[in-house]
C-alpha positions in Angstrom: 29.8 -10.1 -10.3 26.3 -10.3 -8.5 24.1 -12.6 -6.5 23.0 -15.6 -9.0 19.4 -15.3 -7.9 19.2 -11.6 -9.2 19.1 -12.7 -12.8 16.1 -14.7 -12.2 14.1 -12.1 -10.4 11.4 -10.2 -12.4 11.3 -6.4 -12.6 8.7 -4.7 -10.4 5.8 -3.6 -12.8 4.3 -0.4 -11.8 0.9 1.1 -12.7 2.6 3.9 -14.5 3.6 3.7 -18.1 5.7 5.8 -20.3 2.7 6.6 -22.6 0.8 9.8 -23.4 -2.5 9.6 -21.4 -5.2 12.4 -20.2 -6.4 10.2 -17.5 -4.4 8.1 -15.2 -6.4 5.5 -13.1 -3.8 2.9 -12.8 -1.7 3.7 -9.7 -4.0 4.3 -6.9 -3.1 7.9 -6.6 -5.1 10.7 -5.0 -6.0 12.6 -8.1 -7.4 15.6 -6.0 -3.7 16.0 -5.1 -2.2 17.4 -1.6 -4.1 20.2 0.2 -3.5 23.8 -0.7 -1.5 24.5 2.3 0.8 21.5 1.5 1.3 22.8 -2.0 2.2 26.2 -0.6 4.8 24.8 1.9 6.4 22.7 -0.9 6.9 26.0 -2.8 8.1 27.9 0.2 10.7 25.3 1.3 12.1 24.8 -2.3 14.6 27.6 -1.4 16.1 25.2 1.5 16.6 22.3 -1.0 20.3 22.8 -0.7 20.1 21.6 2.9 20.3 18.2 4.5 17.3 17.4 6.8 17.6 16.7 10.5 18.9 13.1 10.2 16.9 11.9 13.4 13.5 13.2 12.1 12.7 13.5 15.7 10.1 16.2 15.3 8.2 14.3 12.4 8.3 11.0 14.7 6.8 13.0 17.6 4.0 14.3 15.3 3.3 10.7 14.1 3.5 9.1 17.6 1.1 11.7 18.7 -1.1 11.1 15.7 -1.2 7.3 16.3 -1.1 7.6 20.2 2.1 5.6 20.7 5.7 6.5 21.7 8.2 8.2 19.7 10.2 5.0 20.0 7.5 3.1 18.1 8.0 5.0 14.9 10.1 4.1 11.8 10.2 6.1 8.6 10.8 5.1 5.0 11.2 6.5 1.4 7.5 5.1 1.0 6.6 1.9 2.7 8.6 0.0 0.2 11.8 1.2 1.8 10.5 0.0 5.2 9.8 -3.5 3.7 13.2 -3.4 2.1 15.1 -2.9 5.5 13.0 -5.2 7.5 13.5 -8.0 4.9 17.2 -7.5 5.0 17.1 -7.6 8.7 15.1 -10.7 9.2 15.7 -12.8 6.2 18.4 -14.9 4.7 18.6 -17.8 2.1 17.7 -20.4 4.8 14.5 -18.6 5.6 10.9 -17.9 4.1 8.1 -15.5 4.1 4.4 -16.3 3.9 2.2 -13.8 2.0 -1.0 -14.0 -0.1 -1.1 -15.3 -3.6 -1.7 -12.7 -6.2 -1.1 -9.7 -4.0 1.4 -6.8 -4.0 4.3 -8.1 -5.9 7.2 -6.3 -4.1 7.0 -8.6 -1.1 7.9 -11.5 -3.4 10.8 -9.5 -5.3 12.4 -8.4 -2.1 12.3 -11.9 -0.6 13.9 -13.2 -3.8 16.5 -10.6 -3.7 17.7 -11.9 -0.2 17.4 -15.5 -1.5 14.4 -16.5 0.8 11.6 -18.6 0.0 8.3 -17.2 -1.0 5.2 -19.3 0.3 1.9 -17.8 -1.1 -1.1 -18.7 0.9 -4.2 -19.3 -1.2 -7.1 -17.0 -1.1 -10.6 -18.0 0.4 -14.1 -17.5 -1.3 -14.4 -14.2 -3.2 -10.7 -13.4 -3.2 -10.8 -13.1 0.7 -7.8 -13.3 3.1 -8.0 -16.9 4.3 -6.5 -17.1 8.0 -6.6 -20.6 7.9 -4.6 -20.9 4.7 -2.1 -18.4 6.0 -1.5 -20.5 9.2 -1.3 -23.6 7.3 1.4 -22.0 5.1 3.7 -21.3 8.0 7.0 -23.3 8.1 9.7 -23.5 10.7 11.8 -21.4 8.3 9.2 -18.7 8.1 10.7 -15.4 9.5 8.3 -12.9 8.0 4.3 -13.1 7.5 3.3 -10.1 5.3 0.2 -9.0 3.5 -1.9 -5.8 2.9 -5.2 -4.9 4.4 -7.0 -3.7 2.4 -5.3 -6.0 -0.1 -3.9 -4.8 -3.4 -5.4 -5.4 -5.9 -8.5 -6.9 -4.5 -9.4 -4.3 -1.8 -10.5 -7.2 0.7 -9.6 -6.7 4.3 -8.8 -8.9 7.4 -10.2 -8.7 10.9 -8.6 -8.4 14.3 -9.5 -12.0 15.1 -7.3 -13.3 12.2 -4.5 -11.0 13.1 -4.3 -12.3 16.6 -4.6 -16.0 15.7 -1.7 -15.5 13.3 0.4 -13.6 16.1 -0.6 -16.1 18.6 0.6 -19.0 16.3 4.1 -17.7 15.1 7.3 -17.6 16.8 8.1 -14.3 18.7 11.1 -14.3 16.3 8.9 -14.1 13.3 7.8 -10.7 12.0 4.3 -10.0 11.1 4.1 -7.0 8.8 0.7 -5.6 8.2 0.6 -3.3 5.3 -2.1 -0.6 5.6 -1.5 1.5 2.7 -5.2 1.9 2.1 -6.8 1.7 5.7 -8.3 5.2 5.6 -10.7 3.9 2.9 -12.2 1.2 4.9 -15.9 2.2 6.2 -16.3 3.0 9.8 -18.4 -0.2 10.5 -15.6 -2.3 9.3 -12.7 -0.4 10.5 -10.7 -1.6 13.6 -7.3 0.0 14.9 -4.5 -2.4 14.4 -2.1 -0.1 16.2 -3.8 -1.1 19.4 -1.9 -4.4 19.1 1.6 -3.0 19.2 2.0 -3.1 22.8 0.7 -6.7 23.0 2.9 -8.0 20.1 6.6 -7.2 19.9 6.9 -8.8 16.5 4.1 -6.8 14.8 4.8 -3.9 12.4 1.8 -1.9 10.8 3.0 0.2 7.9 1.1 3.1 6.5 1.8 5.7 3.7 1.2 9.2 2.5 1.0 8.1 -1.1 -2.6 7.4 -1.2 -5.3 9.6 0.7 -2.6 12.5 1.3 -1.7 12.8 -2.3 2.0 12.7 -1.8 3.1 9.8 -3.9 5.8 11.8 -5.6 7.1 13.0 -2.2 7.7 9.4 -1.1 7.3 8.9 2.4 5.8 5.9 4.6 5.9 5.0 8.2 5.7 2.0 10.4 4.5 1.4 13.9 6.3 -1.4 16.0 7.9 -2.3 19.2 11.1 -0.3 20.3 13.1 -3.4 20.1 12.5 -3.4 16.2 12.9 0.3 16.0 16.5 0.0 17.6 17.6 -2.3 14.9 15.9 -0.6 12.1 17.7 2.7 13.0 21.0 0.8 12.7 20.4 -0.2 9.0 18.4 2.6 7.5 20.3 5.1 5.3 21.0 8.5 6.8 18.9 11.1 5.5 16.6 8.5 3.8 13.8 11.0 3.8 14.0 14.2 1.8 13.6 17.6 3.3 10.5 18.0 1.5 9.0 14.8 2.8 9.9 15.4 6.4 8.3 18.8 6.5 5.2 18.6 4.3 3.9 15.6 6.2 3.7 17.7 9.2 1.5 20.0 7.4 -0.6 17.4 5.8 -1.6 15.9 9.2 -3.0 19.3 10.2 -5.3 19.6 7.2 -7.9 17.4 8.4 -10.8 19.4 7.0 -9.4 19.1 3.5 -8.5 15.5 3.6 -11.6 14.3 5.4 -13.6 16.1 2.6 -11.6 14.3 -0.1 -11.9 11.0 1.6 -15.6 11.2 1.8 -15.7 12.0 -1.9 -13.6 9.2 -3.0 -15.5 6.7 -1.0 -18.7 8.0 -2.2 -17.4 7.7 -5.8 -16.0 4.3 -5.3 -19.5 2.8 -4.5 -21.0 4.9 -7.5 -18.4 3.5 -9.7 -19.2 0.0 -8.6 -23.0 0.5 -9.4 -22.2 2.1 -12.8 -19.8 -0.6 -13.8 -22.4 -3.3 -12.9 -24.9 -1.7 -14.9 -22.7 -1.9 -17.8 -22.5 -5.7 -17.1 -19.2 -5.9 -15.7 -18.3 -8.0 -12.7 -17.2 -6.0 -9.8 -15.8 -7.4 -6.4 -18.3 -6.0 -3.8 -16.3 -6.5 -0.5 -13.5 -4.0 -1.7 -12.2 -1.1 0.4 -9.4 0.5 -1.2 -9.3 3.8 -3.3 -9.9 1.5 -6.4 -12.3 -1.1 -7.7 -11.4 -4.7 -8.7 -13.3 -6.0 -11.8 -13.4 -8.6 -14.4 -14.3 -7.1 -18.0 -13.8 -7.7 -21.6 -10.3 -8.7 -22.8 -8.0 -6.0 -23.7 -10.3 -3.2 -21.9 -6.9 -1.5 -20.6 -5.8 -1.2 -24.4 -9.1 -0.1 -25.8 -9.3 2.7 -22.8 -5.8 3.6 -23.5 -6.9 4.3 -27.1 -9.1 6.9 -25.5 -6.4 8.5 -23.3 -7.3 6.6 -20.2 -4.8 4.3 -18.4 -6.1 1.5 -16.0 -4.1 -1.4 -14.4 -4.2 -4.8 -15.9 -3.2 -7.4 -13.3 -1.3 -9.9 -15.1 1.9 -9.1 -13.2 0.0 -10.0 -10.2 -1.0 -13.5 -11.6 -4.5 -12.8 -12.7 -5.7 -13.5 -16.1 -6.1 -10.8 -18.8 -9.7 -10.0 -17.9 -9.0 -8.7 -14.4 -8.4 -5.0 -13.8 -7.7 -2.7 -11.1 -9.2 0.9 -11.6 -8.3 3.9 -9.4 -11.2 6.0 -8.1 -10.2 9.5 -9.5 -12.0 12.7 -9.3 -15.8 12.8 -9.6 -15.3 14.3 -13.2 -12.7 11.8 -14.1 -15.0 8.9 -13.1 -17.8 10.3 -15.3 -15.4 10.3 -18.2 -14.2 6.7 -17.4 -17.9 5.3 -17.2 -18.9 7.1 -20.2 -15.9 5.8 -22.3 -16.3 2.2 -20.9 -20.0 2.3 -22.0 -19.0 3.1 -25.5 -16.7 0.2 -25.6 -19.0 -2.5 -24.2 -22.2 -1.3 -25.7 
């Protein structure tokens, strides 16, 4: 009836729960939401919901290519980054292949590889949960057809550097795909940021994926994109579903990219509040990973902290599904007021 390996694959566990909560800090959403102009556009185009979008999405690709200073032929689109991973895994993997990823990272890579029947090789992390370039390189096998990990990582927020990326790209076969998942790249400080897109013209087997679910506050709209060589784009376009982006997704992203003032202001606020949250949690005696650069914090706290916070209407993410023990948690940086409520509530729990 179905592929035998499917029965053994665990379901994906999201940060959302079918529970009543007044404050959701579990899914790394931007709780400020999209810009007012984006909201207005969504209302305006709702009257066109009966229409199919333009299946080529050419005008959106033009805007994204200009935004990233690449050719239109270097852009692929997906219903969130997740759909891009799905298609790329289906293109490059089979039951005789393997992927290399990080241990205890975003779980969907492992699920997708298992659906195809590919082996999953998890490279051990370095000190302080870091991305170990050496461990990734030593994990690569002749069967490895995809290397994939996020930077910043989910759930730790640690980042990699250009040197590591080029070491990996210089070591793997040109027929092995390297996917760099940059869902959280905007939250990296300027002094630590480097533009991975610059490597696209140098390496035909590199795909950099980005999303509008985090900074742009469009997680519910579902849109992600990838930047890669035109040779990958041509194959991708053959397998992606027609109309894989909704009319809303294809239009509102264009407006979001124009609203620089709003999103720059929100980004500064989230980054500043992230550092304040780290300091506040440490004052409460909670261990916090300092070198963490997403729109969230990675902590080690009291057992059942998530359950105790939920009793107060606050939802955070426990990391058992990632493979961490029950004392590790990931907390989204919410609005400034939401963060104050969180810290005040945690102080009542631990003091």
